[in-house]
C-alpha positions in Angstrom: -18.2 221.8 213.4 -17.8 222.0 209.6 -15.1 224.7 210.1 -13.2 222.5 212.6 -13.4 219.5 210.3 -12.1 221.5 207.4 -9.3 222.9 209.5 -8.3 219.4 210.5 -8.2 218.3 206.9 -6.1 221.3 206.0 -3.7 220.6 208.8 -3.5 216.9 207.7 -2.7 217.9 204.1 -0.1 220.3 205.1 1.4 217.8 207.6 1.7 215.2 204.8 2.7 217.1 201.7 4.7 220.0 203.1 7.4 217.8 204.6 7.4 215.7 201.4 8.0 218.9 199.4 10.8 220.0 201.6 12.4 216.5 201.3 12.1 216.6 197.5 13.6 220.1 197.4 16.4 219.0 199.6 17.1 216.0 197.5 17.1 218.1 194.3 19.6 220.6 195.9 21.7 217.7 197.1 21.8 216.2 193.6 22.8 219.6 192.2 25.5 219.9 194.8 26.8 216.4 193.9 26.8 217.2 190.2 28.8 220.3 190.9 31.4 218.6 193.0 31.5 215.4 190.9 31.6 216.4 187.2 31.3 213.6 184.5 34.5 211.9 183.6 36.0 213.2 180.3 37.1 210.3 178.1 40.8 210.4 176.9 40.9 209.6 173.2 44.6 208.9 173.0 45.7 205.3 172.2 48.9 203.3 172.7 49.9 202.5 169.1 47.0 203.9 167.0 46.7 207.5 166.0 43.4 208.9 167.1 41.6 211.6 165.0 41.9 214.2 167.7 44.3 217.1 166.9 45.9 219.3 169.5 43.9 222.5 170.2 45.1 225.7 168.3 48.0 227.4 170.0 48.8 224.4 172.3 51.8 222.1 172.2 51.8 218.4 173.2 55.1 216.8 174.0 55.2 213.0 174.0 58.4 211.5 175.5 58.5 207.7 175.2 60.8 204.7 175.9 60.2 201.3 174.4 62.1 198.1 174.7 61.6 195.5 172.0 63.0 192.0 171.9 62.8 188.8 169.8 64.0 185.2 170.0 61.6 183.7 167.5 60.7 184.3 163.8 58.1 183.0 161.3 59.1 181.5 158.0 57.2 182.3 154.8 55.0 179.2 155.5 54.1 180.6 158.9 56.1 178.0 160.8 57.8 179.5 163.9 61.5 178.9 164.4 64.2 180.1 166.7 66.4 183.0 165.9 69.4 184.6 167.6 68.5 187.3 170.1 67.4 190.8 169.0 66.9 193.8 171.3 66.1 197.5 170.6 66.0 200.3 173.2 64.2 203.3 171.6 63.9 206.8 173.1 61.6 209.0 171.1 60.3 212.6 171.3 57.1 213.4 169.5 55.9 217.1 169.4 52.4 218.0 168.2 51.6 221.6 167.5 48.0 222.9 167.1 47.8 225.1 164.0 44.1 225.8 163.8 40.9 224.1 164.8 41.0 220.6 163.4 44.6 220.7 162.3 48.0 220.0 163.9 51.4 219.0 162.8 53.8 216.5 164.4 57.6 216.0 164.5 59.1 212.8 165.8 62.8 212.1 166.4 64.5 209.4 168.4 67.6 207.5 169.4 68.0 203.7 169.3 70.4 201.2 170.9 70.4 198.0 168.9 71.7 194.5 169.4 71.1 191.7 166.8 73.1 188.5 167.1 71.7 187.2 163.8 72.6 190.3 161.7 74.9 189.7 158.7 75.7 192.9 156.7 76.2 192.0 153.1 78.8 194.4 151.7 78.7 192.9 148.2 75.1 194.1 147.7 73.7 190.5 147.5 76.1 189.2 144.8 76.6 185.4 144.8 79.1 183.0 143.4 77.7 181.7 140.0 79.1 178.2 140.6 77.8 177.7 144.1 75.0 180.3 144.5 76.5 181.3 147.9 77.0 185.0 148.9 80.4 186.5 148.1 80.4 188.2 151.5 81.7 185.7 154.1 81.8 188.1 157.1 79.4 188.0 160.0 77.8 190.9 161.8 77.9 193.6 163.1 75.8 192.8 166.1 75.6 196.1 167.9 75.0 199.8 167.1 73.2 203.0 168.2 72.3 206.4 166.8 69.6 208.7 165.7 66.5 207.3 164.0 64.8 208.8 161.0 62.9 212.0 161.2 59.1 211.7 160.8 56.9 214.7 160.0 53.1 214.4 159.8 49.9 216.5 159.8 46.5 215.5 161.2 43.5 217.1 159.6 39.9 216.5 160.8 37.8 216.8 157.6 34.6 215.7 159.2 33.1 215.7 162.7 29.6 215.3 164.2 27.9 218.3 165.7 28.8 217.2 169.2 32.4 216.4 168.2 32.0 212.8 169.5 32.7 211.3 166.0 35.7 212.4 164.0 37.4 211.5 160.7 40.9 212.6 160.0 43.5 212.3 157.2 47.1 211.9 158.3 49.8 212.3 155.7 53.5 211.8 156.7 57.0 211.7 155.3 59.8 209.7 156.8 63.2 211.5 156.1 66.3 209.2 156.3 68.3 211.4 158.7 69.2 208.6 161.0 72.4 206.6 161.3 72.7 203.9 158.7 74.1 200.4 159.4 77.3 199.2 157.7 80.0 196.6 158.2 81.0 198.2 161.5 77.7 198.9 163.3 74.0 198.5 163.3 71.9 201.6 162.4 68.3 202.4 163.1 67.7 204.3 159.8 65.8 202.5 157.0 68.0 204.4 154.5 65.3 205.7 152.2 62.4 208.2 152.2 58.9 206.9 152.9 55.5 208.5 152.3 52.6 207.5 154.5 48.8 208.0 154.3 46.5 207.2 157.1 42.7 207.5 157.5 41.8 207.7 161.2 38.4 207.5 162.8 37.5 208.1 166.5 34.2 207.7 168.3 33.6 208.7 171.9 30.5 207.6 173.8 29.9 207.7 177.5 33.1 206.4 179.1 34.1 204.5 175.9 36.5 205.7 173.2 37.2 203.7 170.0 39.6 204.4 167.1 40.6 202.8 163.8 43.4 203.3 161.3 43.8 202.3 157.7 47.1 203.3 156.1 49.7 202.6 153.4 53.3 203.6 153.4 55.1 203.9 150.0 59.0 203.7 149.8 60.8 206.2 147.6 64.2 205.1 146.4 66.1 202.7 144.2 65.5 199.0 144.6 68.9 198.5 146.1 68.0 200.9 148.9 64.4 199.9 149.5 65.2 196.1 149.5 62.6 195.5 146.7 59.8 196.9 149.0 56.6 198.0 147.3 55.0 199.4 150.4 53.2 198.4 153.7 49.5 198.2 154.4 48.4 198.6 158.0 45.0 198.5 159.7 44.5 198.8 163.4 41.6 199.1 165.8 41.5 199.9 169.5 39.1 200.8 172.4 39.4 202.0 175.9 37.1 202.4 178.9 37.6 205.2 181.4 37.1 203.4 184.7 38.2 206.3 186.9 39.3 209.8 186.1 42.9 208.7 186.2 42.7 205.2 184.7 41.7 204.1 181.2 42.4 200.4 180.3 43.2 200.1 176.6 43.2 197.2 174.1 44.3 197.4 170.4 44.8 195.0 167.5 47.2 195.7 164.6 47.7 194.0 161.3 50.4 194.9 158.7 51.4 193.4 155.4 54.4 194.4 153.3 54.5 193.9 149.6 57.5 193.4 147.3 58.1 193.9 143.6 58.1 190.7 141.6 60.6 189.2 139.3 63.8 189.9 141.3 64.2 186.8 143.3 63.7 188.5 146.7 60.8 186.3 147.9 57.5 187.2 149.4 56.6 190.1 151.7 55.8 189.7 155.3 52.5 189.6 157.4 52.2 190.4 161.0 49.3 190.4 163.5 49.8 192.0 166.9 47.9 192.9 170.0 48.5 195.7 172.5 47.3 196.1 176.1 47.9 198.9 178.6 46.6 201.9 180.5 46.1 205.5 179.7 46.5 207.5 183.0 45.7 211.2 182.8 46.8 213.2 185.9 45.3 216.5 184.8 44.8 218.5 181.6 48.5 219.0 181.3 50.1 215.6 182.3 49.4 212.0 181.3 51.2 208.7 181.6 50.8 205.7 179.2 52.1 202.2 179.8 51.5 199.2 177.6 52.7 195.8 176.2 52.7 194.9 172.5 52.8 191.2 171.6 53.1 189.7 168.1 50.6 186.8 167.8 51.0 185.4 164.3 53.0 186.2 161.2 54.8 185.2 158.0 58.4 186.0 157.0 59.1 188.2 160.0 60.3 188.2 163.5 58.1 187.6 166.6 58.7 190.5 169.0 57.5 191.6 172.4 57.6 195.3 173.3 57.1 197.4 176.4 56.0 201.0 176.0 56.3 203.8 178.6 55.2 207.4 177.8 55.0 210.8 179.5 52.8 213.3 177.7 53.0 217.0 178.6 50.5 219.5 177.2 50.9 223.3 177.5 
């Protein structure tokens, strides 16, 4: 009697817990199988306008081919009041090549071609000289309004001088030099070259967490050249911040804010520098580890002593 009762209890226990154990094991195996077939999404640190603190891996090459179209029909006066201006349009085709040198360091080379149209341009062939009696410019010609040619050559490095143990947080220093190799504007045509050398310094920070990626830039570009060439410029300060969320493996919406302020040397009658606040929206779309598409829109929101522009950006990024 006791033996039969104990056997019944044993059968009951086995009948309840053994199937439960099998179910738990099957569930665990199913979870492992799902994890194997559905790996976690790897966040893409690249940004639309900002430079992220993520160099190309050693021995690899990243080729960035981009087309942008920028137009303007308004401008801000020094007071910040917005007024009409004659139409401006710039079609830019750029090639940016980043080469991984060693872990935490790469170099970049950027060269492009621009097709320009500016109905408000008035090239002053007298170098800004005016009539002492009237104060008016001695150059009475108008234009040119069109032009095209090579833009200036940009060479930069990107060095990660600090990163967290898991590589999710990175700090990078990005020095650059802009070499005036592009076509310069004159009385006959517009040119995309700024006409003088520029030295840039950028501090970049990038933080990746879960499906989020965020980056920030703080930089200053210094012009090198005579006042006549640099247009009395004393440099440009730029700060920018952006973030993206990797919704799917192939889609990462992106938002960025950019503020820049140019400074001018005093005592030469050239007026004040410019200020500009812009926002960028778009999508980072990685196809695989070797191919990515980027598309975005950049809109100037507020400014002073500068044009208000709208830009469309289209990129194809190929990595070896």
